[in-house]
C-alpha positions as CSV (number, residue, x, y, z in Angstrom):
1,M,23.6,23.3,29.2
2,K,23.5,26.2,31.6
3,S,25.5,24.4,34.2
4,L,28.6,24.6,31.8
5,F,29.0,28.4,32.8
6,R,29.9,30.3,35.9
7,W,29.4,33.8,34.9
8,G,32.5,36.0,35.3
9,T,34.7,33.1,36.1
10,I,35.2,31.1,32.9
11,S,38.6,30.7,31.9
12,A,39.9,31.4,28.3
13,A,41.3,27.8,28.2
14,L,37.9,26.4,28.9
15,L,36.1,28.4,26.4
16,V,38.5,28.0,23.6
17,S,38.7,24.2,24.3
18,F,35.0,23.8,24.5
19,S,34.4,25.9,21.2
20,V,36.8,23.9,19.0
21,S,36.0,20.4,20.3
22,V,32.3,20.4,19.3
23,L,31.6,18.0,16.4
24,L,29.4,19.5,13.8
25,P,26.4,17.3,12.3
26,M,24.9,17.7,8.9
27,A,22.7,20.9,8.4
28,P,20.3,22.4,5.8
29,A,21.8,24.0,2.8
30,G,22.6,27.8,2.9
31,M,25.0,29.9,5.1
32,V,24.3,32.1,8.1
33,T,25.8,35.5,7.8
34,W,26.5,37.2,11.2
35,A,27.2,40.9,11.4
36,E,28.1,42.3,14.8
37,E,29.3,45.7,16.1
38,D,30.0,46.5,19.6
39,G,28.3,43.4,20.9
40,M,25.0,43.9,18.9
41,E,24.1,41.5,16.2
42,T,22.4,43.1,13.1
43,G,20.6,40.0,11.8
44,N,20.6,36.4,10.8
45,K,19.8,35.5,7.3
46,E,20.2,32.3,5.3
47,T,21.3,32.1,1.7
48,A,19.2,29.4,0.0
49,E,20.7,27.2,-2.8
50,D,19.1,29.5,-5.5
51,G,20.9,32.5,-4.0
52,S,17.8,34.2,-2.5
53,M,17.7,35.2,1.3
54,E,15.5,33.7,3.8
55,T,15.4,33.4,7.5
56,A,16.5,30.1,9.0
57,E,12.9,29.6,10.3
58,D,11.5,29.7,7.0
59,N,13.0,26.4,6.1
60,L,11.8,24.6,9.3
61,P,8.8,22.2,9.4
62,E,6.5,22.3,12.4
63,T,7.2,19.5,14.8
64,E,4.7,20.0,17.5
65,D,2.1,17.6,15.9
66,E,4.0,15.2,13.7
67,D,0.8,13.4,12.6
68,N,-0.8,16.5,11.2
69,R,2.2,18.5,10.5
70,E,2.0,20.9,7.5
71,I,5.0,22.2,5.7
72,V,6.2,25.6,6.6
73,V,8.0,27.0,3.5
74,S,8.6,30.6,2.2
75,G,8.5,29.4,-1.4
76,S,12.1,30.4,-1.9
77,Y,13.7,27.0,-1.2
78,Q,15.2,25.5,-4.2
79,A,15.0,21.6,-4.0
80,V,17.7,19.4,-5.5
81,D,15.5,18.9,-8.7
82,G,15.7,22.6,-9.3
83,N,12.1,23.3,-8.4
84,Q,10.7,25.9,-6.0
85,I,7.2,24.9,-4.8
86,P,4.9,27.0,-2.8
87,A,3.5,25.6,0.6
88,E,0.0,25.5,-0.7
89,R,0.9,23.0,-3.3
90,L,3.1,20.8,-1.0
91,N,0.2,20.6,1.5
92,D,-2.5,19.5,-0.9
93,S,-3.4,16.0,-1.6
94,I,-1.8,15.7,-5.0
95,I,1.8,14.5,-5.5
96,D,3.0,16.2,-8.7
97,Y,6.3,15.3,-10.4
98,D,8.0,18.7,-9.9
99,E,7.2,18.5,-6.1
100,L,9.2,15.4,-5.5
101,G,12.5,17.1,-4.4
102,S,10.6,19.4,-2.1
103,L,8.6,16.7,-0.5
104,V,11.7,14.7,0.0
105,H,13.4,17.7,1.7
106,Y,10.5,18.4,4.0
107,Y,8.8,15.1,4.7
108,N,11.3,12.1,4.2
109,T,12.1,10.5,7.5
110,S,15.7,10.2,7.0
111,I,16.2,13.7,5.8
112,Q,14.0,15.0,8.7
113,E,16.2,13.2,11.2
114,L,19.4,15.1,9.8
115,T,17.5,18.3,9.7
116,D,16.0,18.0,13.2
117,S,19.4,17.0,14.6
118,T,20.9,20.1,13.0
119,E,18.3,22.4,14.3
120,R,18.9,21.1,17.8
121,T,22.5,21.8,17.5
122,R,21.9,25.2,16.0
123,A,19.8,26.0,18.9
124,D,22.4,24.9,21.3
125,Y,25.0,26.9,19.6
126,T,22.8,29.9,19.3
127,W,22.0,29.9,23.1
128,I,25.7,29.5,23.9
129,W,26.6,32.3,21.5
130,E,24.1,34.7,22.8
131,T,25.0,34.0,26.3
132,L,28.6,34.6,25.6
133,K,27.8,37.9,24.0
134,E,25.9,38.9,27.1
135,E,28.9,38.0,29.3
136,R,31.3,39.8,26.9
137,D,29.1,42.9,27.1
138,S,28.8,42.7,30.9
139,A,32.6,42.6,31.1
140,R,33.0,45.4,28.8
141,R,30.6,47.6,30.9
142,K,32.4,46.6,34.1
143,K,35.8,47.4,32.4
144,L,34.6,50.9,31.5
145,D,33.1,51.3,35.1
146,A,36.4,50.3,36.4
147,Q,38.2,52.8,34.2
148,D,36.0,55.7,35.3
149,D,36.7,54.6,39.0
150,D,40.3,54.5,38.2
151,E,40.3,50.8,39.4
152,M,43.1,49.6,37.1
153,E,43.4,46.1,38.6
154,D,39.6,45.6,38.0
155,Y,40.1,47.2,34.6
156,A,42.9,44.7,33.7
157,E,40.7,41.8,34.9
158,Y,37.6,42.7,33.0
159,S,39.5,43.5,29.9
160,G,40.8,39.9,30.1
161,Y,37.3,38.6,30.5
162,Q,36.1,40.7,27.5
163,S,39.0,39.3,25.4
164,V,38.1,35.8,26.4
165,Y,34.4,36.1,25.8
166,S,35.1,37.9,22.4
167,T,37.2,35.1,21.2
168,A,34.6,32.5,22.2
169,V,31.8,34.6,20.5
170,E,33.8,34.6,17.3
171,S,34.5,30.9,17.5
172,Y,30.6,30.1,17.8
173,E,30.0,32.5,15.0
174,K,32.3,30.4,12.9
175,M,30.7,27.2,14.0
176,L,27.2,28.5,13.1
177,Y,28.5,29.6,9.7
178,R,30.1,26.3,9.0
179,L,26.9,24.5,10.2
180,D,25.1,25.9,7.3
181,G,27.7,25.7,4.7
182,Y,27.8,23.3,1.8
183,S,30.5,21.1,3.2
184,S,28.4,20.3,6.3
185,N,25.4,19.7,4.0
186,K,26.8,17.6,1.1
187,S,25.9,14.3,2.7
188,R,22.3,15.4,3.1
189,L,22.1,17.0,-0.3
190,S,23.5,13.8,-1.9
191,Q,20.8,11.8,0.0
192,E,18.2,14.1,-1.2
193,K,19.3,13.7,-4.9
194,Q,19.4,9.9,-4.6
195,L,15.9,9.9,-2.9
196,T,14.5,12.3,-5.4
197,G,15.7,10.1,-8.2
198,T,14.2,7.1,-6.6
199,A,10.9,9.0,-6.1
200,Q,10.9,9.8,-9.8
201,S,11.5,6.2,-10.7
202,L,8.7,5.1,-8.4
203,M,6.2,7.6,-9.9
204,I,7.1,6.5,-13.5
205,S,6.8,2.9,-12.3
206,Y,3.4,3.7,-10.8
207,W,2.1,5.2,-14.1
208,A,3.4,2.4,-16.2
209,A,1.7,-0.1,-14.0
210,A,-1.4,2.0,-14.0
211,A,-1.4,2.3,-17.7
212,Q,-0.8,-1.5,-18.1
213,A,-3.7,-2.0,-15.7
214,E,-5.9,0.4,-17.7
215,Y,-5.0,-1.4,-21.0
216,A,-5.6,-4.9,-19.4
217,D,-9.0,-3.9,-18.0
218,R,-10.2,-2.6,-21.3
219,S,-8.7,-5.5,-23.1
220,E,-10.2,-7.9,-20.7
221,A,-13.7,-6.6,-21.5
222,L,-12.9,-6.9,-25.2
223,Y,-11.6,-10.5,-24.8
224,Q,-14.8,-11.4,-22.9
225,S,-16.8,-10.1,-25.8
226,I,-14.7,-12.0,-28.3
227,Y,-15.1,-15.1,-26.3
228,Q,-18.9,-14.7,-26.1
229,D,-19.0,-13.9,-29.8
230,T,-16.8,-17.0,-30.6
231,V,-19.3,-19.2,-28.5
232,A,-22.2,-17.7,-30.7
233,K,-20.3,-18.6,-33.8
234,Q,-19.6,-22.1,-32.6
235,S,-23.3,-22.5,-32.1
236,A,-23.8,-21.4,-35.7
237,G,-21.2,-23.8,-36.9
238,L,-18.7,-21.0,-37.7
239,A,-16.1,-21.6,-35.1
240,T,-14.5,-24.8,-33.6
241,E,-14.1,-25.9,-30.0
242,Q,-10.4,-25.0,-30.2
243,D,-11.4,-21.5,-31.3
244,V,-13.7,-21.2,-28.2
245,L,-10.9,-22.6,-25.9
246,T,-8.4,-20.0,-27.4
247,A,-10.7,-17.2,-26.9
248,Y,-11.5,-18.2,-23.2
249,N,-7.8,-18.6,-22.5
250,N,-7.1,-15.2,-23.9
251,W,-9.8,-13.8,-21.7
252,L,-8.5,-15.5,-18.6
253,S,-4.9,-14.4,-19.3
254,M,-5.9,-10.7,-19.7
255,S,-7.9,-10.9,-16.5
256,A,-4.8,-12.2,-14.6
257,S,-2.6,-9.5,-16.3
258,A,-5.1,-6.8,-15.2
259,E,-5.0,-8.0,-11.6
260,S,-1.2,-8.2,-11.6
261,A,-0.8,-4.6,-13.0
262,S,-3.2,-3.3,-10.5
263,E,-1.2,-4.8,-7.7
264,S,2.1,-3.4,-9.1
265,A,0.5,-0.1,-9.3
266,D,-0.7,-0.3,-5.7
267,S,2.8,-1.3,-4.6
268,A,4.5,1.5,-6.4
269,Y,2.0,4.0,-5.0
270,K,2.6,2.9,-1.4
271,S,6.3,2.7,-1.8
272,L,6.3,6.3,-3.3
273,C,4.2,7.7,-0.4
274,L,6.3,6.0,2.2
275,L,9.5,7.4,0.7
276,L,8.1,10.9,0.6
277,G,6.6,10.7,4.1
278,V,3.0,11.2,3.1
279,D,0.0,9.1,3.9
280,E,0.1,5.8,1.9
281,Q,-3.5,4.7,2.6
282,G,-4.9,6.1,-0.5
283,S,-5.6,9.8,0.5
284,M,-3.0,11.1,-2.0
285,S,-3.4,11.5,-5.8
286,I,-0.5,10.9,-8.1
287,G,-0.1,13.7,-10.8
288,A,0.8,13.0,-14.3
289,V,4.5,12.6,-15.4
290,P,5.9,15.2,-17.8
291,E,6.0,14.8,-21.5
292,I,9.3,14.1,-23.2
293,D,11.4,17.1,-23.5
294,E,12.5,16.8,-27.2
295,N,14.9,19.8,-26.9
296,A,16.7,18.2,-23.9
297,L,16.6,14.8,-25.6
298,N,18.3,16.2,-28.7
299,S,20.8,18.2,-26.7
300,Y,22.6,15.3,-25.0
301,N,26.3,15.2,-25.9
302,L,28.1,12.2,-24.4
303,E,31.6,13.9,-24.4
304,T,30.5,17.2,-22.6
305,D,27.9,15.3,-20.4
306,T,30.7,13.0,-19.1
307,V,32.8,16.0,-18.2
308,Q,29.9,17.4,-16.3
309,A,29.2,14.1,-14.5
310,M,32.9,14.0,-13.4
311,S,32.8,17.5,-12.1
312,N,29.7,16.7,-10.0
313,N,30.5,13.2,-8.7
314,E,31.1,13.4,-5.0
315,D,33.3,10.3,-4.9
316,L,35.6,11.7,-7.5
317,I,35.5,15.1,-5.9
318,S,36.4,13.7,-2.5
319,E,39.3,11.7,-4.0
320,R,40.6,14.6,-5.8
321,S,40.6,16.9,-2.8
322,S,42.1,14.2,-0.4
323,S,45.6,14.9,0.8
324,T,48.7,12.6,0.3
325,D,51.9,12.7,2.3
326,S,54.0,10.1,0.5
327,I,54.9,9.0,-2.9
328,A,52.9,5.7,-2.4
329,S,49.7,7.6,-1.2
330,K,49.9,10.0,-4.2
331,N,50.3,7.0,-6.6
332,K,47.3,5.3,-5.0
333,K,45.4,8.6,-5.2
334,A,46.3,8.8,-8.9
335,R,45.2,5.3,-9.6
336,T,41.9,5.7,-7.7
337,E,41.1,9.0,-9.6
338,A,41.8,7.4,-12.9
339,E,39.6,4.3,-11.8
340,Y,36.7,6.6,-10.9
341,E,37.1,8.6,-14.1
342,N,37.0,5.4,-16.1
343,K,33.9,4.1,-14.3
344,I,32.1,7.4,-14.8
345,R,33.0,7.3,-18.7
346,I,31.8,3.7,-19.0
347,G,28.7,4.4,-16.9
348,M,27.9,7.6,-18.9
349,S,28.4,5.7,-22.2
350,D,26.0,2.9,-21.1
351,L,23.4,5.5,-19.8
352,Y,23.7,7.4,-23.2
353,E,23.1,4.3,-25.1
354,N,20.0,3.4,-23.0
355,V,18.6,6.8,-23.8
356,Q,19.3,6.4,-27.6
357,S,17.9,2.9,-27.5
358,A,14.8,4.2,-25.6
359,K,14.4,7.0,-28.1
360,T,14.4,4.7,-31.0
361,A,11.8,2.5,-29.4
362,Y,9.8,5.6,-28.4
363,E,9.8,7.0,-32.0
364,A,8.8,3.6,-33.3
365,A,5.9,3.2,-30.9
366,K,4.9,6.7,-31.6
367,N,4.6,6.0,-35.4
368,G,2.8,2.7,-34.7
369,Y,0.3,4.5,-32.4
370,Q,-0.4,7.1,-35.0
371,S,-1.0,4.5,-37.7
372,A,-3.2,2.4,-35.4
373,S,-5.2,5.5,-34.5
374,I,-5.9,6.0,-38.2
375,G,-6.8,2.3,-38.6
376,W,-9.0,2.4,-35.6
377,N,-10.9,5.4,-36.9
378,N,-11.4,3.6,-40.3
379,A,-12.6,0.6,-38.4
380,Q,-15.3,2.5,-36.4
381,N,-16.5,4.1,-39.6
382,K,-16.7,0.7,-41.4
383,Y,-18.6,-0.8,-38.4
384,R,-21.0,2.0,-38.4
385,M,-21.7,1.4,-42.1
386,G,-22.0,-2.5,-41.5
387,M,-18.8,-3.2,-43.4
388,L,-17.2,-5.1,-40.3
389,S,-18.6,-7.9,-38.1
390,Q,-18.6,-7.6,-34.4
391,S,-15.7,-9.9,-34.2
392,E,-13.6,-8.0,-36.7
393,Y,-14.4,-4.8,-34.9
394,L,-13.4,-6.1,-31.6
395,E,-10.1,-7.4,-33.0
396,E,-9.3,-4.0,-34.5
397,E,-10.0,-2.4,-31.1
398,V,-7.6,-4.9,-29.4
399,K,-5.0,-4.0,-31.9
400,Y,-5.4,-0.2,-31.3
401,L,-5.2,-0.7,-27.5
402,Q,-2.0,-2.7,-27.9
403,K,-0.4,0.1,-29.9
404,E,-1.6,2.8,-27.4
405,A,-0.2,0.8,-24.5
406,A,3.1,0.2,-26.3
407,Y,3.3,3.9,-27.0
408,Q,2.6,4.9,-23.3
409,S,5.1,2.3,-22.1
410,S,7.8,3.6,-24.5
411,Q,7.2,7.3,-23.3
412,L,7.7,6.2,-19.6
413,N,10.8,4.0,-20.5
414,L,12.3,7.0,-22.2
415,L,11.4,9.4,-19.4
416,Q,13.2,7.1,-17.0
417,A,16.3,6.7,-19.2
418,M,16.5,10.6,-19.5
419,E,16.2,11.2,-15.8
420,T,18.8,8.6,-14.9
421,Y,21.1,10.2,-17.4
422,D,20.4,13.6,-16.0
423,W,21.0,12.6,-12.5
424,A,24.3,11.0,-13.5
425,M,25.3,14.4,-15.0
426,R,24.3,16.0,-11.4
427,G,26.8,13.5,-9.8
428,I,24.5,10.6,-8.8
429,M,26.2,7.4,-10.1
430,N,27.2,4.3,-8.2
431,L,30.9,3.7,-8.8
432,D,31.1,0.4,-6.7
């Protein structure tokens, strides 16, 4: 980079041409504010997405040791999911639901590549900017010396140099400013939103599979007991060979279900860790997913939510902001906008119906679970008093476990439907 400059001999044409021809890559969110008076900068601060101020270095991860890197964060960064997570939580061995957006931002490989590329560009621009300021200040000092020595020819020459360098400094200030602006970051932010939504889905899938595996494990033990009890009944002439075979098949089926659910949970675990860029070999624990937010669920309004989805959808925003230079292109733009708007309306309607359907199933499963809990408590009391046989008691426990599993599954399905709907309102919807 230093070979680009020959101090004191750079032409205005070269500087201006170089400064306006550099292509800007994507950068982290926020905007750099530069203040400069008489060649001296007063600081470099970055505005986070939540409006708080932080230095650019606060958002940068350490890169010297990629295998043992810890997140460096001031706690003021607001992730795309709206959460601000302190470093000590991000660096522990627990993946919590509210950390997903921040972990994507700091650890996801694709996002890191964008961020690292931007920081390299920022470092290059900053070095050039600072060097140009030094040259500008040197020219100003030499201009003043020439003025004191009444060397008007030198004065004019150094005045020209100062003007050239001042123009170049201003150009790089603007480039650095744009580097941190939203327009240069919308691609990264859109990726972070999509990846965070995917991470949420994987975490919900993990718990759905884990809950199914737990249910299957507990049920397998019960079906084994039922099988053994049926064999005993057969010996006493109280059960047929078909009863024994049925009980045995139920046991084998639940054993296979337990193994399948465990494999599904392990697959979701590894996929989640890989997406987040953390260790997938079992060192991380998966935190619980949140309870259903009843207030949020009851506040959904398809009409107003669709308007919000349209205002946030990047495809529609891009089409609306595109320029046209002919009647044909204007007509095409209008058709494309109308097509996107229609797709968003249909998509939001489908997602809204999914939420309502999941809500109905959730409420039914909740009522069923509550009733089953009462029945299971009664069965336990009757068994203690000798009013239920071993076989009857086991059958009641299986019924209870089935209702419990259905309730857990309905919670997770509703949570997933709500999250998908929420992300659509934030502009994440496939319009292809």
